[in-house]
C-alpha positions as a Python dict, from the first residue, in 0.01 Angstrom:
ca = {
    (1, 'M'): (0, 0, 0),
    (2, 'H'): (294, 67, 223),
    (3, 'P'): (264, 398, 415),
    (4, 'E'): (567, 540, 235),
    (5, 'E'): (402, 463, -101),
    (6, 'I'): (88, 646, 12),
    (7, 'K'): (291, 950, 119),
    (8, 'A'): (487, 943, -208),
    (9, 'A'): (164, 928, -410),
    (10, 'L'): (34, 1231, -220),
    (11, 'R'): (361, 1419, -287),
    (12, 'I'): (333, 1337, -658),
    (13, 'K'): (-16, 1490, -656),
    (14, 'G'): (126, 1797, -482),
    (15, 'I'): (-61, 1736, -158),
    (16, 'T'): (119, 1767, 174),
    (17, 'L'): (13, 1593, 492),
    (18, 'T'): (-13, 1932, 658),
    (19, 'A'): (-251, 2063, 391),
    (20, 'L'): (-458, 1748, 412),
    (21, 'A'): (-477, 1775, 791),
    (22, 'Q'): (-579, 2141, 775),
    (23, 'E'): (-848, 2062, 519),
    (24, 'L'): (-989, 1792, 749),
    (25, 'G'): (-953, 2001, 1064),
    (26, 'L'): (-715, 1749, 1219),
    (27, 'S'): (-357, 1740, 1335),
    (28, 'R'): (-87, 1628, 1094),
    (29, 'S'): (1, 1350, 1337),
    (30, 'M'): (-353, 1211, 1318),
    (31, 'V'): (-330, 1191, 939),
    (32, 'T'): (9, 1023, 974),
    (33, 'H'): (-130, 771, 1224),
    (34, 'V'): (-409, 679, 983),
    (35, 'I'): (-170, 643, 689),
    (36, 'H'): (52, 413, 897),
    (37, 'G'): (-247, 211, 1020),
    (38, 'H'): (-200, 306, 1387),
    (39, 'A'): (-541, 476, 1393),
    (40, 'R'): (-862, 440, 1194),
    (41, 'S'): (-1062, 725, 1047),
    (42, 'E'): (-1299, 658, 762),
    (43, 'R'): (-1302, 1029, 677),
    (44, 'V'): (-921, 1049, 651),
    (45, 'E'): (-899, 720, 461),
    (46, 'K'): (-1159, 833, 207),
    (47, 'R'): (-993, 1173, 155),
    (48, 'V'): (-646, 1023, 111),
    (49, 'A'): (-783, 764, -134),
    (50, 'Q'): (-967, 1036, -327),
    (51, 'A'): (-653, 1251, -342),
    (52, 'I'): (-448, 961, -478),
    (53, 'G'): (-723, 839, -710),
    (54, 'K'): (-748, 486, -574),
    (55, 'P'): (-1011, 302, -372),
    (56, 'V'): (-967, 284, 4),
    (57, 'T'): (-931, -94, -19),
    (58, 'A'): (-628, -52, -245),
    (59, 'L'): (-453, 157, 19),
    (60, 'W'): (-545, -27, 335),
    (61, 'A'): (-625, -397, 330),
    (62, 'A'): (-933, -495, 524),
    (63, 'P'): (-837, -615, 870),
    (64, 'K'): (-842, -990, 911),
    (65, 'R'): (-1105, -1113, 1149),
    (66, 'L'): (-997, -1393, 1372),
    (67, 'R'): (-1248, -1659, 1455),
    (68, 'R'): (-1254, -1796, 1804),
    (69, 'V'): (-1264, -2170, 1833),
    (70, 'A'): (-1411, -2318, 2149),
    (71, 'Q'): (-1170, -2522, 2360),
    (72, 'G'): (-1186, -2887, 2277),
    (73, 'A'): (-1340, -2823, 1935),
    (74, 'S'): (-1142, -2895, 1624),
    (75, 'A'): (-1089, -2619, 1374),
}
């Protein structure tokens, strides 16, 4: 989901980022960074997903892993 969709879903549920941050003992900016994908926190991701009622994987796509190819080898 796009970060703005995540924040909107939280607002619909009546949950503010500040309240979520206080509950988790974190700063609001840390929660915002996780929602925007600039930081990773499994604890924040799980709590946001629980609050919205969706699985974590529906909110944040799994990062793509790049495979290194040795020089001279064909992919």
